[in-house]
N, C-alpha and C positions, 0 to 999 in steps of 0.2 A: 684280460685273463678269461680263457674259455672255461665255462662251468662243465665239470665232468660228473655224469650221473651213472648210477648202477641200479640193478634190481635185485630183489631177494624173493625167492619162491620157496615156500615151505609147505609140507603136507603133514598133517597130524591126524591120527585116529583116536577118537575119544569115545569111551563107553557111556554115552549119554545122548539124548535126543537132540536133533538140530535146534529145537526150540529152547532147550535147556542151555546149550552152548551160547546161542544168540543172547538169551536173557542174562547169563552170567557176564558176558562181555559188555552189554549195553546198560545194565542196571548199576547205578552208582554204588549201592551197598554191596552187591555181589562182586563187582569189579574190585572194590576195595578189599573185600574178604579174601579173594584168591591172590591178589597181588601184594597184600599187606601194606598198601599205601593209599592215601586219599584219592578218590576219583569223583569227578562231577560229570556224569554222562548226560547226554540229551537223547531222547528217543525221537526227536523231530528232524526231518530233513532241513538242512540249513542251521540246525542247532549246534552250538559250540560245546566242546568238552575239554576236560583236563584229566590227566591221570598221573600216577606216580608223584603225588604232592606238587603238581604243577609243572613237572619236568616235561611231560608230553602235552601238547596243545593242538587242537584241531577243530574240524567242522565236518558234520555229516553231509555227504553229497547225495547219497542214495541209500535207502534202507528197504529191505524186503524181509519182514519178520520171519525168523527161522531159516532163512535162505542166504541172504547176502548183506554185507555191510561195506559201503564205500565211503572213505573219509579222506579229507586233507589232513596231513599229519606233519608236525615238526616237533623239535625239542628245544630246550633252552641252550643246547650246545650246537644248534644249527649254524653252519657257516653263513656269514653275512653275504648278501646278494643271491643266495639260493632260494628259489620258490619252494612252497610246501611240497612234500612228496605226496604220492597217491597210494592209499592203502585199500586193498580189496580183499575181503574175506568171504569165501564162498563155503556154504555148509551143505553137504550132501548126505542124505539119510542112507545108512547101510544096515546090513543084518545085525551087526554088533553095536550100532550107535551112529556115529557121525564121522565123516571125513571132512576136516577143516583144511581148506587150501587158502593160503595167504600169498598174495603177490603185492610186494611193497616196491613200487617203482618211483623213479625220479629221486632216488636217495643219493646224497652227495657221495661220490665214489670213495672219497677218503674215509668215510664213516661206515661203509657197507659191512665190513666184517664185524665191527662192534655191534651194529644193530642186528645182524643175522644171529649172532650169539645171544644177544639180549632178548630177542623174541623167544628163543628156546629156553633160556634160563629164567626169565622173568614173566613170561606169558604162558607158553604151551605146557611146560612141566608143572607149574603150580595150578593151571586151569584143569589139567587132567586129574591131578591129585584132589582138587576141590570137588569136581563133578563126580569122580569115580568112587569117592568115599561115601556118597549119599546112598 
């Protein structure tokens, strides 16, 4: 069986500084606050993390505070035999705040649409609401 992969690219504008966006994603308490689910994040390269009550599992590959997050990423619904996907989040300062660009590659093709919608519904919409109400 040949493994089929897909990628998801999304861009979101957030009215908050890149440092605030980075911090909200990487800090366990803040991540839990905006997602509404337990998160155990690590701020170290090579550090492991879990989010959404253990549904998401991964490892930090590269971190540039306030600028970029690169992680290995899987979920408890990951198809057997598939390697972890690669998640890259780039934060760019703009006049009104931050442009967040996410590229989620090596996603099992059969799950692409669900994860694409999931990022919007369970991450970007609540993250914007969390940061923009401050």
